[in-house]
N, C-alpha and C positions, 0 to 999 in steps of 0.2 A: 378504500382498503389494499392495501400494497403486499400484493399473494404472486411469493415466488414459485406455486407447484400451477404444471402447465402451461406457465408464463410463451408468448412467444416470442421469440427474439427479435426486439426490433431489424429492419433492414438499415447496411452499412452501407454504402457504397466499396466497393471494391479498394480497394488501395489507398481509402484514404488516411492524409497524416491527418492527428490530437495534434503533439508538438512535433513540433519541431526545433532539437537544438546544431546551432554551428558554431564551434570555435568558443564556445564558453570559460574560461580564465573568472577564481576567486584568487584575490588577494588577503588576507588578511592580517594587522598587524605585520603588519613587512614581508608575510613569507607568502608562497603560494601552495596554496592546498590542490584547486583544480587544475591546470590546466590542456586548453585546446580537446575540451570536449568534445566532443560532436554525434548526435545519434537522432531516429527519426522514432515514431512507435505509431500506429497501426490506432484507430478509432476503433472501439467495443474488444484488444485485442490489451492482452496483460505483460509490462513487461519487469524481469527482475533481476534488480539492482545489489547488486554483492559485489564482494572484497572488504578482504583483512581491518581488520582496525586503524582508525586514521588515514583510514585513505578517502573521504570525501564523503559519502555517500547524503551522509542525516545536510550533509553543508551542501552537497544540489539537489535537497531537495527544497529546505532552504533557495535556493538562487529561481526554481520555479517558482513559490513562491509569491518568489517578487522580496522579501523581507533583507535580503542581503546585497552589494553593490557585483556586479558583475563588468566583464569584460566579453565579446560575446553579443549571440542575441540569441534570445525565449522566445519561439514564438506558437499562440498556443489555437486551432481553429476558433477565426470571429467567433464574438458566442458562446464559449466553455465558462460553463461553471462548474466547478473546484473543490471536491471535500475535501479534509483533512486529517488524520487518526494521528496525535502523535506516540510518538513513544512509550509514554509513562502517563499519567495528567492522578498528582497527590488530593484521592479525594477525603483522606480517611474524618475528616471535622470536616464534613461538606454537610451539610446538616438538611439538606431537599432531597429529594425524594425520583426515582426515576419520572416519573411520570411529570413533575415539577422539571428535570435540568426537561427534558423532550420539549416540555409546551414554552420552554425558550424561545423555539424558533415557533412561529408564528403558525396559526393553519396548516397545522399538520392532520393528521389522521394515530396519532399514538402504538394503538393496538394495532394496524397494521404495523404498523415498521416491529415493534417488535419483534412480529409473530414473523416481518421475510429474516429475520438474524436468527430463529429457533427462538427466541425464548417463548415464553408459556406471558401473554398476559395482562390476564385475572392476578400469578402467582406474583409478579414484578412488579407490580408497577408501585406500590404501596412499599419500597425493603430504600432501603435508603443509599446512594450513592458508595459509602462507609462501608457499607455491612460484606455488595458483593464479592464474590468471586474475580479472582482475575480470568476468567474463561469470563464468568457474566459481563464485566463491565468492557472490558475490551468488545461482546457482541453489543451491546448498551453504546462504546464509544461506535462505533460501525452504524446502529440504526439513530447514532444523530449526525449522524457523515451522512450519510442516503434518506433521510426524513425528506429536505424539500427537490431530491432527483438530482443532482447532479451527473453531467459529464466522465468527469474523470474525477478518479480519488485515490488521493495521498496514500498511500502509508508507511510509518517509518516503523522501525520490527515491528508486528504485528504480535508478537510471539513473545518476545522479550520476559512477559510476565507471566505466561504459559503454560499451568505442567503439561508433562508431555499425553495424557488422556486426549489434555482439551486441543488442543493444536490441526492437528487433520481438521476439527469442526467449521477454527474458525476458518482455513481456509479449503471447505470443504462452503461452503456463506457467498464467500468472498467472491469462490470460483463461479457460482446459483444467481449471483447480483453480477455479475457481468454478463451471462449467457442470457437473463434473466430481461435485459434493461439497454444490452450492451453500450456499459459502462466499461470507462476505457478505467484502465485500474495496475496503478508501476504502486511497487510495490520496495521496501530497500527489509533483505532480511541473508544473516548470515549463517542460513542453513539450502549448503548445497541443495542437498535431492530436492527443497520443497520446490527451488527453482527452478528446478528440472521437470518436480511432476505438473505444478498449479502455474505455469507462465510462457507464453506463447518464445516469448526474446526471453534475451540475458542483453544488461552491458554490464560488465568487470570496471570495476572504479581499481585502482589501486594510483590515485592522484593524476591519475590521463586513464585516458580510457586503452586497457590490453585486451581488451573482448566485449564485440557487439554482433552481435548474428542467434539460431533462434536455439532456444534453453540446452536445448534433444543434447551437444556440442556438449554438451559439460560434462558430459557422462566420460570425457576423455581426461584419461589421468593427466598426458602428457598439455595438456590442455593447467587442470586445477594446479599442475607444477607451478604454469607462465603468472598465472594469477596470483595461490599463497604458497607457491614454495610449493620444494619438494616434503612430500609422507606425506600429502592431504587423503585422505583419507574420506572416499565414496557410502556413505552409509549415513541414512534416517538420525541426527542429530546428532552427531561428530566434526565437532565445530575447527 
């Protein structure tokens, strides 16, 4: 049973690095999409990645996963197992149930994994993926990602198709998972408030690093103006 209630956070050596990125540059079709990106992530913490549209956030995740060519270095802690939740998954015509989807991964505790992301196993296991609400589907995808207990979870805009009432529930689920299992979370988000509230550190991109440091510093209007331009609002769901 994957049980978050009362779970103890595993001991993580102080300052141990899960990921180190140095001078990462990505060129696609002759165009420089990212240039000279350098940052690191400590184990058992959450890094929020933000920036304007076209800043290279999704490209950065793809480079971290090693699915696109890049210059510079991406160094994961030895033996790191990575889980990934994409920005969207088209499932309207997928004729399989939640149970069948999760059981594609062998030897996992389907009931316990669903319970760990706040879903009632008995009521949702028989549902087809295409009938789920946006929030339910996102939590099923998180369950899929954590089913085999990865060390790192990568999320690309996990709230993009979620109604406002479900966003906090998804983020609180991620926060509980991080604390219970010591998982390192790398989260791309368009919402400054969410990055401040739910991440330990922040990486602001605009094709290069505009800011890297404590997420709480994003409450500074001058810093937000550097990242997004003047007139940025610091309020939940203000894009």
